[in-house]
Kinemage of the C-alpha trace (Angstrom):
@kinemage 1
@onewidth
@group {chain A} dominant
@subgroup {mainchain}
@vectorlist {calphas} color= white
{ca met a 1} P 315.692 -159.354 50.567
{ca asn a 2} L 312.753 -159.650 53.151
{ca thr a 3} L 312.647 -157.403 56.225
{ca pro a 4} L 312.212 -158.991 59.023
{ca thr a 5} L 308.752 -158.072 60.743
{ca gln a 6} L 308.719 -156.471 64.392
{ca gln a 7} L 307.726 -159.928 65.784
{ca gln a 8} L 311.225 -161.405 64.575
{ca leu a 9} L 312.870 -158.055 65.283
{ca asn a 10} L 311.556 -158.993 69.145
{ca ala a 11} L 312.131 -162.950 68.624
{ca gln a 12} L 315.777 -161.844 68.247
{ca ala a 13} L 316.543 -159.223 70.513
{ca arg a 14} L 314.541 -161.441 73.383
{ca leu a 15} L 317.580 -164.365 72.897
{ca gln a 16} L 320.193 -161.434 72.808
{ca ala a 17} L 318.871 -160.220 75.705
{ca gln a 18} L 318.123 -163.433 78.028
{ca ala a 19} L 321.881 -164.432 76.900
{ca ala a 20} L 323.243 -160.993 78.296
{ca met a 21} L 321.395 -161.378 81.404
{ca glu a 22} L 322.076 -165.178 82.454
{ca gly a 23} L 326.113 -163.927 81.413
{ca leu a 24} L 325.553 -161.602 84.313
{ca ala a 25} L 327.718 -162.879 87.502
{ca val a 26} L 325.120 -163.162 90.999
{ca lys a 27} L 326.685 -162.941 94.536
{ca pro a 28} L 326.413 -166.383 96.267
{ca thr a 29} L 324.900 -166.800 99.453
{ca ala a 30} L 325.605 -168.937 102.023
{ca arg a 31} L 324.528 -172.802 102.221
{ca val a 32} L 322.408 -174.512 105.100
{ca glu a 33} L 323.358 -178.288 104.966
{ca tyr a 34} L 321.212 -180.891 106.190
{ca arg a 35} L 322.393 -184.368 107.309
{ca ser a 36} L 319.918 -187.791 107.146
{ca his a 37} L 321.060 -191.046 107.892
{ca gly a 38} L 317.796 -192.880 107.414
{ca arg a 39} L 315.730 -193.356 110.825
{ca val a 40} L 312.107 -192.405 109.499
{ca ala a 41} L 309.257 -191.911 111.771
{ca ile a 42} L 305.791 -193.472 109.603
{ca ile a 43} L 302.448 -192.023 111.210
{ca gly a 44} L 299.398 -194.518 110.645
{ca thr a 45} L 297.254 -197.623 111.257
{ca met a 46} L 297.680 -201.260 109.660
{ca glu a 47} L 299.013 -199.491 106.364
{ca ala a 48} L 301.873 -197.909 108.132
{ca leu a 49} L 302.590 -201.347 109.767
{ca glu a 50} L 302.526 -202.964 106.147
{ca phe a 51} L 304.382 -200.115 104.798
{ca ala a 52} L 307.540 -200.368 107.083
{ca pro a 53} L 308.972 -203.426 106.173
{ca arg a 54} L 309.597 -201.828 102.641
{ca leu a 55} L 312.015 -199.528 103.642
{ca gln a 56} L 313.943 -201.574 105.943
{ca asp a 57} L 316.496 -202.120 103.291
{ca lys a 58} L 318.055 -198.591 103.093
{ca his a 59} L 316.274 -197.558 106.295
{ca lys a 60} L 315.655 -197.773 110.253
{ca thr a 61} L 311.870 -197.407 110.581
{ca thr a 62} L 309.742 -197.138 113.800
{ca val a 63} L 306.233 -196.853 113.302
{ca val a 64} L 303.822 -194.535 115.552
{ca leu a 65} L 300.854 -196.579 115.519
{ca val a 66} L 297.397 -194.476 116.291
{ca ser a 67} L 295.470 -197.407 116.539
{ca gly a 68} L 295.970 -200.780 115.849
{ca ala a 69} L 297.749 -203.831 116.983
{ca glu a 70} L 301.174 -204.207 117.233
{ca glu a 71} L 303.663 -206.402 114.862
{ca pro a 72} L 306.486 -208.322 116.744
{ca ser a 73} L 308.732 -207.926 113.509
{ca thr a 74} L 308.340 -204.193 113.526
{ca ala a 75} L 309.448 -201.241 115.770
{ca val a 76} L 306.147 -199.421 117.196
{ca ile a 77} L 305.169 -196.808 119.708
{ca pro a 78} L 301.486 -197.222 120.013
{ca leu a 79} L 300.073 -193.283 120.259
{ca ala a 80} L 297.691 -194.816 122.963
{ca gly a 81} L 295.221 -191.696 122.644
{ca arg a 82} L 298.405 -189.010 123.528
{ca pro a 83} L 298.864 -185.713 121.375
{ca leu a 84} L 301.408 -185.786 118.861
{ca ala a 85} L 303.589 -183.253 118.191
{ca ile a 86} L 306.525 -182.821 115.563
{ca gln a 87} L 309.293 -180.455 115.806
{ca gly a 88} L 311.931 -180.248 113.370
{ca tyr a 89} L 313.413 -180.578 110.120
{ca leu a 90} L 315.175 -183.188 107.540
{ca gly a 91} L 318.088 -184.959 109.654
{ca asn a 92} L 316.749 -183.315 112.928
{ca phe a 93} L 312.933 -184.234 113.386
{ca thr a 94} L 311.227 -184.639 117.555
{ca leu a 95} L 308.154 -186.821 118.135
{ca arg a 96} L 306.815 -185.703 121.003
{ca leu a 97} L 304.579 -188.447 122.287
{ca gly a 98} L 301.931 -187.115 125.137
{ca ile a 99} L 302.404 -184.157 127.752
{ca glu a 100} L 305.803 -183.066 129.203
{ca gly a 101} L 305.866 -183.569 132.674
{ca lys a 102} L 302.994 -186.846 132.527
{ca pro a 103} L 304.445 -190.172 133.225
{ca asn a 104} L 303.281 -191.491 129.525
{ca tyr a 105} L 305.623 -188.257 127.880
{ca glu a 106} L 308.114 -189.573 126.189
{ca thr a 107} L 309.721 -188.148 122.901
{ca leu a 108} L 311.781 -189.809 119.439
{ca asn a 109} L 314.893 -188.528 117.607
{ca val a 110} L 314.188 -189.450 114.235
{ca asp a 111} L 315.877 -187.977 110.008
{ca leu a 112} L 312.215 -188.152 108.384
{ca val a 113} L 308.687 -188.380 108.761
{ca leu a 114} L 306.009 -189.927 106.572
{ca asp a 115} L 302.181 -189.364 107.421
{ca leu a 116} L 300.059 -191.830 106.317
{ca ser a 117} L 297.133 -190.132 108.281
{ca pro a 118} L 294.468 -189.248 106.690
{ca gln a 119} L 294.865 -185.416 107.292
{ca pro a 120} L 298.195 -184.357 107.832
{ca gln a 121} L 299.774 -183.756 111.478
{ca leu a 122} L 302.020 -180.685 110.361
{ca ser a 123} L 299.163 -177.878 108.537
{ca met a 124} L 301.599 -175.372 107.509
{ca pro a 125} L 301.799 -174.474 103.749
{ca leu a 126} L 304.842 -175.463 103.269
{ca pro a 127} L 305.801 -178.101 106.060
{ca pro a 128} L 309.478 -178.700 106.922
{ca leu a 129} L 311.821 -180.815 104.159
{ca gly a 130} L 311.961 -183.709 105.341
{ca tyr a 131} L 308.158 -184.211 106.372
{ca leu a 132} L 306.203 -186.021 104.030
{ca his a 133} L 302.208 -186.120 104.038
{ca ser a 134} L 300.973 -189.489 101.565
{ca gly a 135} L 298.106 -191.340 100.546
{ca ile a 136} L 297.709 -194.864 101.194
{ca asp a 137} L 297.292 -195.853 97.755
{ca glu a 138} L 300.025 -197.976 96.369
{ca asp a 139} L 300.767 -195.133 93.864
{ca ser a 140} L 301.240 -192.938 96.254
{ca leu a 141} L 303.824 -195.307 98.451
{ca gln a 142} L 305.538 -195.856 95.622
{ca gln a 143} L 305.957 -192.299 95.098
{ca ala a 144} L 306.877 -191.692 99.047
{ca gln a 145} L 309.540 -194.725 99.147
{ca ala a 146} L 311.115 -193.233 96.400
{ca gln a 147} L 311.244 -189.287 97.774
{ca leu a 148} L 312.512 -191.244 101.160
{ca asp a 149} L 315.520 -193.182 99.443
{ca glu a 150} L 316.322 -189.327 97.773
{ca leu a 151} L 316.548 -187.937 100.778
{ca thr a 152} L 319.423 -190.095 102.865
{ca gly a 153} L 322.393 -188.354 102.579
{ca thr a 154} L 324.148 -185.174 103.085
{ca phe a 155} L 322.582 -182.092 101.508
{ca glu a 156} L 322.663 -177.998 100.762
{ca lys a 157} L 320.293 -175.475 100.234
{ca pro a 158} L 320.632 -171.333 99.650
{ca arg a 159} L 320.600 -169.664 102.793
{ca phe a 160} L 317.466 -167.701 101.323
{ca phe a 161} L 317.542 -164.182 103.729
{ca asp a 162} L 320.071 -161.958 105.284
{ca tyr a 163} L 318.433 -159.705 108.334
{ca asp a 164} L 319.324 -156.417 109.668
{ca ala a 165} L 317.813 -156.036 113.503
{ca ser a 166} L 318.413 -152.668 113.641
{ca ile a 167} L 315.689 -151.303 111.404
{ca cys a 168} L 313.120 -153.816 111.900
{ca ala a 169} L 310.309 -152.419 112.872
{ca his a 170} L 308.633 -155.428 114.865
{ca ala a 171} L 308.764 -154.089 118.511
{ca arg a 172} L 310.434 -151.347 120.560
{ca ser a 173} L 310.367 -151.574 124.237
{ca gly a 174} L 307.554 -153.709 124.687
{ca lys a 175} L 305.093 -152.149 122.428
{ca ser a 176} L 304.202 -154.534 118.937
{ca gly a 177} L 304.323 -153.342 115.916
{ca cys a 178} L 304.446 -155.268 112.292
{ca asn a 179} L 304.336 -158.724 112.661
{ca ala a 180} L 304.078 -158.923 108.269
{ca cys a 181} L 306.360 -161.162 107.880
{ca ile a 182} L 305.655 -163.770 110.697
{ca glu a 183} L 302.008 -163.709 109.302
{ca ala a 184} L 302.807 -164.088 105.648
{ca cys a 185} L 305.473 -167.168 106.240
{ca pro a 186} L 304.310 -170.197 104.337
{ca ala a 187} L 306.807 -172.280 106.241
{ca glu a 188} L 306.156 -171.273 109.584
{ca ala a 189} L 309.902 -170.624 109.889
{ca ile a 190} L 309.661 -166.959 111.359
{ca thr a 191} L 309.037 -166.567 115.370
{ca ser a 192} L 309.193 -163.247 117.154
{ca leu a 193} L 312.203 -162.518 119.594
{ca ala a 194} L 309.982 -159.799 121.817
{ca glu a 195} L 312.541 -156.784 120.117
{ca ala a 196} L 313.220 -158.486 117.014
{ca ile a 197} L 312.740 -161.725 114.986
{ca glu a 198} L 314.363 -164.523 114.130
{ca val a 199} L 314.186 -166.887 110.793
{ca asn a 200} L 315.132 -170.822 111.087
{ca pro a 201} L 317.788 -171.253 108.235
{ca tyr a 202} L 316.780 -174.835 108.517
{ca leu a 203} L 313.240 -174.085 107.639
{ca cys a 204} L 312.841 -171.148 105.962
{ca gln a 205} L 312.160 -172.996 101.927
{ca gly a 206} L 313.341 -169.652 100.156
{ca gly a 207} L 309.180 -168.384 99.720
{ca gly a 208} L 310.079 -164.935 99.889
{ca ile a 209} L 306.894 -163.393 100.917
{ca cys a 210} L 308.430 -162.101 103.871
{ca thr a 211} L 310.897 -160.259 102.352
{ca ser a 212} L 307.707 -158.618 99.893
{ca val a 213} L 306.187 -157.653 103.103
{ca cys a 214} L 308.739 -156.414 105.240
{ca pro a 215} L 308.151 -152.600 104.985
{ca thr a 216} L 311.986 -151.238 105.736
{ca gly a 217} L 313.695 -153.925 103.880
{ca ala a 218} L 314.865 -155.268 107.441
{ca ile a 219} L 314.298 -159.204 106.123
{ca arg a 220} L 316.621 -159.102 102.609
{ca tyr a 221} L 316.587 -161.685 99.570
{ca asn a 222} L 319.539 -163.788 98.868
{ca tyr a 223} L 318.921 -165.614 96.312
{ca pro a 224} L 319.332 -163.291 94.147
{ca ser a 225} L 319.838 -160.362 96.244
{ca ala a 226} L 317.666 -157.523 95.281
{ca ala a 227} L 320.608 -155.712 93.475
{ca asp a 228} L 321.117 -158.491 91.434
{ca met a 229} L 318.011 -159.043 90.645
{ca leu a 230} L 317.572 -155.064 89.580
{ca gln a 231} L 320.813 -155.238 87.880
{ca arg a 232} L 319.280 -158.510 85.810
{ca ile a 233} L 316.379 -156.844 85.013
{ca arg a 234} L 318.081 -153.737 83.689
{ca thr a 235} L 320.505 -155.347 81.309
{ca leu a 236} L 317.645 -157.128 80.059
{ca leu a 237} L 315.492 -154.337 78.914
{ca gln a 238} L 318.643 -152.345 77.603
{ca val a 239} L 319.771 -154.821 75.697
{ca tyr a 240} L 316.410 -155.633 74.472
{ca arg a 241} L 315.954 -151.958 73.231
{ca glu a 242} L 319.355 -151.807 71.880
{ca lys a 243} L 318.795 -154.808 69.634
{ca his a 244} L 315.573 -152.866 68.199
{ca gly a 245} L 313.193 -154.529 70.637
{ca gln a 246} L 309.826 -153.009 71.411
{ca gln a 247} L 306.899 -153.345 73.525
{ca pro a 248} L 308.708 -155.726 76.492
{ca ile a 249} L 307.017 -157.206 79.064
{ca ile a 250} L 308.567 -158.893 82.051
{ca leu a 251} L 307.466 -162.195 82.937
{ca val a 252} L 308.409 -163.211 86.311
{ca val a 253} L 308.498 -167.400 86.628
{ca ala a 254} L 309.394 -169.783 89.678
{ca glu a 255} L 311.908 -172.204 88.362
{ca asp a 256} L 309.639 -175.361 89.305
{ca asp a 257} L 306.862 -173.529 87.000
{ca leu a 258} L 308.828 -173.694 83.958
{ca pro a 259} L 307.779 -176.358 82.309
{ca lys a 260} L 303.928 -174.878 82.623
{ca ile a 261} L 304.703 -172.134 80.058
{ca ser a 262} L 305.487 -173.869 76.421
{ca gln a 263} L 305.605 -170.469 74.471
{ca val a 264} L 304.906 -167.095 74.759
{ca ala a 265} L 304.909 -163.937 72.769
{ca pro a 266} L 308.487 -162.465 71.262
{ca asn a 267} L 308.136 -159.523 73.145
{ca val a 268} L 307.778 -160.951 76.809
{ca leu a 269} L 310.958 -161.561 78.239
{ca thr a 270} L 311.343 -163.943 80.958
{ca val a 271} L 313.028 -164.075 84.698
{ca leu a 272} L 313.559 -166.871 86.054
{ca val a 273} L 313.584 -166.867 90.620
{ca glu a 274} L 313.268 -169.125 92.994
{ca glu a 275} L 310.234 -168.024 94.305
{ca val a 276} L 307.748 -165.213 92.713
{ca ala a 277} L 306.844 -164.132 96.213
{ca ser a 278} L 310.244 -162.864 96.081
{ca val a 279} L 310.226 -160.736 93.676
{ca gly a 280} L 307.853 -157.207 95.942
{ca leu a 281} L 307.181 -153.302 95.658
{ca asp a 282} L 310.381 -152.115 94.793
{ca ile a 283} L 311.352 -154.615 91.803
{ca trp a 284} L 307.605 -153.962 90.272
{ca leu a 285} L 308.434 -150.438 90.262
{ca ser a 286} L 311.679 -150.605 88.753
{ca thr a 287} L 310.914 -152.404 86.210
{ca leu a 288} L 308.592 -150.449 85.256
{ca ala a 289} L 310.725 -147.100 85.418
{ca tyr a 290} L 313.812 -149.131 83.790
{ca gly a 291} L 311.295 -149.552 80.165
{ca ala a 292} L 308.868 -152.807 80.387
{ca lys a 293} L 305.402 -152.198 79.302
{ca gln a 294} L 304.378 -154.336 82.018
{ca ile a 295} L 305.266 -157.272 84.862
{ca arg a 296} L 303.447 -160.356 85.213
{ca leu a 297} L 303.882 -162.562 88.000
{ca phe a 298} L 302.806 -166.303 87.326
{ca ala a 299} L 301.289 -167.884 89.952
{ca gly a 300} L 301.224 -171.480 87.990
{ca gly a 301} L 299.312 -173.246 91.381
{ca ser a 302} L 303.051 -173.331 93.483
{ca ile a 303} L 302.345 -170.434 95.481
{ca pro a 304} L 300.351 -171.032 98.942
{ca ala a 305} L 297.082 -169.177 99.868
{ca asn a 306} L 298.584 -167.462 102.164
{ca val a 307} L 301.543 -166.361 100.285
{ca ile a 308} L 299.257 -164.872 97.082
{ca thr a 309} L 296.970 -163.162 100.304
{ca ala a 310} L 300.293 -161.182 101.141
{ca leu a 311} L 300.453 -160.576 97.363
{ca gln a 312} L 297.622 -159.051 96.487
{ca ala a 313} L 297.910 -156.715 99.379
{ca gln a 314} L 301.337 -155.337 97.912
{ca leu a 315} L 299.814 -155.123 94.697
{ca thr a 316} L 297.019 -152.984 95.991
{ca thr a 317} L 299.716 -150.524 96.852
{ca ala a 318} L 301.976 -150.746 93.565
{ca arg a 319} L 297.984 -150.030 92.032
{ca glu a 320} L 296.881 -146.936 94.048
{ca ile a 321} L 300.732 -146.003 93.462
{ca leu a 322} L 300.163 -146.147 89.533
{ca his a 323} L 297.301 -144.967 89.241
{ca gly a 324} L 298.089 -141.576 91.552
{ca leu a 325} L 301.162 -141.177 89.305
{ca gly a 326} L 298.650 -141.348 86.236
{ca tyr a 327} L 299.664 -144.717 84.738
{ca pro a 328} L 297.606 -147.746 84.093
{ca asp a 329} L 296.666 -149.521 87.522
{ca asp a 330} L 297.092 -152.898 86.095
{ca ala a 331} L 300.418 -152.940 84.652
{ca val a 332} L 301.336 -155.294 87.275
{ca gln a 333} L 299.708 -157.951 87.011
{ca leu a 334} L 299.398 -161.257 88.798
{ca ile a 335} L 298.444 -164.039 86.298
{ca gly a 336} L 297.305 -167.660 86.466
{ca asp a 337} L 297.166 -168.107 82.852
{ca ile a 338} L 300.247 -167.785 80.870
{ca asn a 339} L 297.562 -167.517 77.292
{ca thr a 340} L 295.874 -164.349 79.096
{ca glu a 341} L 295.420 -161.153 76.526
{ca tyr a 342} L 295.660 -157.561 77.777
{ca gly a 343} L 294.766 -154.794 76.353
{ca val a 344} L 297.096 -151.601 75.485
{ca glu a 345} L 295.371 -149.903 78.175
{ca thr a 346} L 297.188 -152.254 81.552
{ca met a 347} L 300.402 -151.262 79.552
{ca met a 348} L 302.865 -148.177 80.151
{ca pro a 349} L 303.194 -145.390 78.130
{ca asp a 350} L 306.805 -144.680 76.593
{ca ile a 351} L 308.650 -143.105 79.397
{ca pro a 352} L 312.798 -142.666 79.353
{ca ala a 353} L 314.643 -145.505 81.028
{ca ala a 354} L 315.550 -145.190 84.523
{ca ser a 355} L 319.005 -145.757 84.324
{ca tyr a 356} L 319.682 -145.950 88.065
{ca ala a 357} L 321.446 -149.299 89.900
{ca gly a 358} L 319.925 -151.667 91.900
{ca phe a 359} L 321.199 -150.847 95.533
{ca asn a 360} L 319.963 -153.760 99.084
{ca glu a 361} L 318.175 -150.762 100.442
{ca lys a 362} L 314.531 -151.504 100.269
{ca arg a 363} L 313.433 -147.977 100.772
{ca arg a 364} L 315.714 -146.260 98.774
{ca val a 365} L 314.781 -148.270 95.484
{ca met a 366} L 311.211 -147.978 95.982
{ca phe a 367} L 312.058 -143.975 96.508
{ca met a 368} L 313.911 -143.894 93.400
{ca ala a 369} L 311.749 -145.918 90.902
{ca ile a 370} L 308.372 -143.623 92.598
{ca asp a 371} L 310.682 -140.591 91.809
{ca his a 372} L 311.045 -141.612 87.934
{ca leu a 373} L 307.331 -142.026 87.363
{ca tyr a 374} L 306.517 -139.047 89.018
{ca gln a 375} L 309.250 -136.905 87.028
{ca his a 376} L 307.598 -139.146 83.709
{ca gly a 377} L 304.113 -139.561 84.916
{ca gln a 378} L 300.862 -137.539 84.965
{ca pro a 379} L 300.186 -137.469 88.591
{ca ala a 380} L 296.688 -135.774 89.488
{ca glu a 381} L 297.912 -135.238 92.847
{ca ala a 382} L 301.285 -134.740 94.569
{ca ile a 383} L 300.067 -136.715 97.418
{ca leu a 384} L 298.464 -139.974 96.733
{ca ser a 385} L 295.862 -141.645 99.223
{ca leu a 386} L 296.757 -145.342 100.386
{ca ser a 387} L 294.974 -148.468 101.526
{ca ala a 388} L 295.696 -149.661 105.194
{ca gly a 389} L 298.898 -151.582 105.264
{ca ala a 390} L 300.622 -149.279 102.644
{ca pro a 391} L 304.249 -149.348 103.739
{ca phe a 392} L 304.199 -145.605 103.044
{ca gly a 393} L 302.164 -142.838 105.239
{ca thr a 394} L 301.994 -139.633 107.907
{ca ile a 395} L 300.874 -139.164 111.602
{ca ala a 396} L 299.598 -136.409 113.490
{ca val a 397} L 299.742 -135.419 116.822
{ca asn a 398} L 296.876 -134.317 118.996
{ca ala a 399} L 298.181 -131.098 120.374
{ca arg a 400} L 295.546 -130.740 122.905
{ca thr a 401} L 296.836 -134.098 124.847
{ca cys a 402} L 300.383 -134.630 123.404
{ca thr a 403} L 302.679 -133.455 126.328
{ca leu a 404} L 306.233 -134.357 124.482
{ca cys a 405} L 307.226 -136.943 126.924
{ca leu a 406} L 308.876 -138.215 123.692
{ca ser a 407} L 308.080 -141.760 124.042
{ca cys a 408} L 307.564 -141.836 120.282
{ca thr a 409} L 310.573 -140.755 119.586
{ca ser a 410} L 312.513 -143.404 121.335
{ca val a 411} L 310.859 -146.019 120.420
{ca cys a 412} L 310.335 -145.353 116.380
{ca pro a 413} L 312.617 -148.028 114.915
{ca thr a 414} L 313.449 -145.953 111.387
{ca his a 415} L 313.758 -142.780 113.385
{ca ala a 416} L 310.961 -141.036 111.230
{ca val a 417} L 309.753 -138.893 114.444
{ca tyr a 418} L 312.464 -137.803 116.645
{ca ala a 419} L 313.397 -134.510 119.261
{ca gly a 420} L 314.211 -131.411 118.782
{ca asn a 421} L 317.397 -130.182 119.370
{ca glu a 422} L 317.101 -126.641 121.917
{ca glu a 423} L 313.742 -126.436 122.015
{ca pro a 424} L 310.581 -129.247 123.753
{ca met a 425} L 309.238 -130.805 119.820
{ca leu a 426} L 308.129 -133.251 117.645
{ca val a 427} L 309.700 -133.416 114.188
{ca phe a 428} L 308.436 -135.619 111.440
{ca asp a 429} L 310.450 -137.164 108.491
{ca glu a 430} L 307.780 -139.257 106.088
{ca ser a 431} L 310.118 -141.115 103.798
{ca arg a 432} L 310.864 -142.863 107.136
{ca cys a 433} L 307.291 -143.583 107.978
{ca val a 434} L 306.414 -147.468 107.587
{ca gln a 435} L 303.050 -147.127 109.356
{ca cys a 436} L 304.374 -149.865 112.220
{ca gly a 437} L 301.904 -147.974 115.001
{ca ile a 438} L 304.857 -148.493 117.849
{ca cys a 439} L 304.741 -144.681 118.154
{ca ala a 440} L 301.316 -144.982 118.641
{ca ala a 441} L 300.724 -147.617 120.841
{ca ala a 442} L 303.704 -146.112 122.998
{ca cys a 443} L 301.940 -143.131 123.530
{ca pro a 444} L 301.033 -142.524 126.924
{ca glu a 445} L 297.850 -140.075 125.974
{ca gln a 446} L 296.976 -141.672 123.018
{ca ala a 447} L 297.674 -138.595 120.942
{ca ile a 448} L 298.810 -140.148 117.578
{ca thr a 449} L 297.065 -141.121 114.607
{ca leu a 450} L 298.436 -142.559 111.258
{ca thr a 451} L 297.336 -142.154 108.077
{ca pro a 452} L 299.050 -144.329 105.396
{ca arg a 453} L 299.539 -141.796 101.885
{ca leu a 454} L 302.562 -141.277 99.804
{ca leu a 455} L 303.994 -138.252 99.654
{ca ala a 456} L 304.938 -138.729 95.900
{ca asp a 457} L 306.291 -135.192 95.194
{ca pro a 458} L 310.194 -135.965 96.506
{ca leu a 459} L 310.822 -132.077 97.086
{ca gln a 460} L 307.856 -132.427 99.070
{ca arg a 461} L 308.980 -135.679 100.511
{ca gln a 462} L 312.544 -134.277 101.543
{ca gln a 463} L 311.006 -131.553 104.040
{ca his a 464} L 310.992 -132.359 107.884
{ca val a 465} L 307.676 -131.236 109.680
{ca thr a 466} L 307.106 -130.325 113.139
{ca leu a 467} L 304.120 -132.309 114.627
{ca his a 468} L 304.019 -130.615 117.812
{ca his a 469} L 306.213 -127.502 119.892
{ca glu a 470} L 306.048 -125.622 122.886
{ca glu a 471} L 308.192 -123.119 125.160
{ca pro a 472} L 309.954 -124.566 127.699
{ca leu a 473} L 308.845 -124.066 131.057
{ca cys a 474} L 312.311 -122.574 133.099
{ca cys a 475} L 312.527 -123.312 136.743
{ca ile a 476} L 311.450 -120.792 138.767
{ca arg a 477} L 314.396 -120.564 141.139
{ca cys a 478} L 317.823 -120.579 138.587
{ca gly a 479} L 315.871 -120.420 135.174
{ca lys a 480} L 316.366 -123.406 133.415
{ca pro a 481} L 314.564 -124.791 130.878
{ca phe a 482} L 313.769 -128.109 132.354
{ca ala a 483} L 310.004 -128.960 130.817
{ca thr a 484} L 307.102 -127.953 129.205
{ca gln a 485} L 303.996 -126.604 130.340
{ca ser a 486} L 301.877 -129.397 129.478
{ca val a 487} L 304.230 -132.151 131.221
{ca val a 488} L 303.992 -130.015 134.590
{ca asn a 489} L 300.389 -129.331 134.045
{ca ala a 490} L 300.290 -133.202 133.819
{ca met a 491} L 302.397 -133.348 137.105
{ca leu a 492} L 300.163 -131.244 138.978
{ca ala a 493} L 296.788 -132.840 137.928
{ca lys a 494} L 298.109 -136.626 139.133
{ca leu a 495} L 299.526 -135.543 142.333
{ca gly a 496} L 297.736 -132.876 143.588
{ca asn a 497} L 295.798 -135.409 145.905
{ca his a 498} L 298.611 -136.813 146.837
{ca trp a 499} L 299.891 -136.516 150.676
{ca met a 500} L 303.207 -134.829 150.108
{ca phe a 501} L 301.850 -132.156 147.493
{ca gln a 502} L 299.599 -130.524 150.085
{ca ser a 503} L 301.794 -127.245 150.644
{ca glu a 504} L 302.289 -124.499 148.494
{ca arg a 505} L 305.742 -125.037 148.864
{ca ala a 506} L 306.062 -128.493 147.386
{ca arg a 507} L 303.585 -127.741 145.189
{ca gln a 508} L 305.788 -124.894 143.753
{ca arg a 509} L 309.012 -127.518 143.763
{ca leu a 510} L 307.480 -128.940 140.704
{ca leu a 511} L 307.885 -126.324 138.534
{ca met a 512} L 311.763 -126.373 139.945
{ca cys a 513} L 314.465 -128.657 138.076
{ca asp a 514} L 315.865 -131.121 139.429
{ca asp a 515} L 318.563 -129.886 141.313
{ca cys a 516} L 316.984 -126.599 142.438
{ca arg a 517} L 313.906 -129.460 143.518
{ca val a 518} L 316.021 -131.347 145.248
{ca ala a 519} L 317.841 -128.211 147.404
{ca asp a 520} L 314.579 -126.383 148.214
{ca ile a 521} L 313.826 -130.798 150.328
{ca val a 522} L 316.852 -130.667 152.051
{ca gln a 523} L 315.716 -126.715 152.894
{ca asp a 524} L 312.187 -127.616 153.639
{ca pro a 525} L 311.816 -129.206 157.436
{ca glu a 526} L 308.448 -130.462 156.394
{ca ala a 527} L 309.838 -131.978 153.535
{ca met a 528} L 312.198 -133.489 155.266
{ca ala a 529} L 310.003 -134.848 158.542
{ca ala a 530} L 307.583 -136.616 155.750
{ca gly a 531} L 310.725 -138.179 154.096
{ca val a 532} L 311.826 -139.430 157.768
{ca leu a 533} L 308.227 -140.858 158.146
{ca asp a 534} L 307.601 -142.165 154.754
{ca gln a 535} L 310.930 -144.111 155.478
{ca arg a 536} L 309.113 -145.399 158.644
{ca arg a 537} L 306.230 -146.092 156.979
{ca gln a 538} L 308.169 -148.658 154.209
């Protein structure tokens, strides 16, 4: 009897591991419904007029005529040089012709838009469902007609995301912070609501890059959730090892790109996802902690360019962390060719597999993976330098200019910087800092600077540090602590030339608590007279 080779053992182990992973239940997500009644706006010139009758059996068509003469048999709205704006999605498009408020302004409500312009009217990498841009050759028009026929009726898709505004680092108290999800979304489905963001579920097409670049986990992918994804990968690797498979490599592939993959090595385990960009730093590091030798993200040509750019930034952070922990920095790969060969220098060494379960808490999962890799790696330093844009780091406070006004503590979205309990001080929890910069923007003295880095040592990361501390200044009348010397000095400097603080008694009131200050004003005839005079001036 022939002994199976390791390649055969890997192939058998892969089959059983993939079956075990697919057998896991995934928590369902909510659905988003579209209703399309077949009203089509066709944007173009003579080709649009000629094509419109071909749709009239199944659709009600209106041609937005960019140029050319109308035909009596077709409903036509001449653009006549007016600007054209398109908003909406399948079943709910609004075309705005002209400038609102002008006499020639009008709107058109339709379910579908067929754009036959040489350049698309909508330029985002992922246009909304129901918007089609087509060439005017016969093959392209036939394909467009088939797509329009398929997009009439009632449709559902998953609600791909979940959002927790309480931990969002987009903005606080009018100070801007993180815009990563807005800038990365290829569907332009995310907009700012001042203090938070809003995701339009009808425009969202599940690209997932928003969840990968979110530093706090405020926006979370739900198809599947991070917890389910981690459980699937952990099970896949665990069963593969139990069945005597070796050197496991995880290949993450979008379902639409699966036909581009013909054959892979027996030790390559495939994880299908809606979009590759939905798998981010927490999943990558956990996959390696679970025992994968490498994780490969198959781009396959379906990922928009701006998403690739955002992914590359995340890859930079992953590689800096891996390198700092003593691992191959190319253990996470974004690939375009499935047949590319990689040497052993890109493979993870043998380490015990992590056993932690998956959670829908991004920061917690990332640190659990980092802690495991730190424990079993060969880190050169306990503090790893990272590039700008990394979601980890520290802040420094200039003690000469900081007045301990505590503006930074009131705006920090993750409570990384907070006030002391009884004495004037700033305390910092680096594990919570996402480098959003809101604290620096809110500081009236511009005393805060940010430095991206990672405290790889979990014990050091758990220590909260005092950034700035001053002895409290006590009221000169009652002795109650009420401020710091730097705050009072700042007030004295700003109010030194104010007409209400020219007397010594008035200046002394700045050294009193609120209660004593009011009491002294009432007892000071000069101050009371100045107050009456000030009211008359108003």
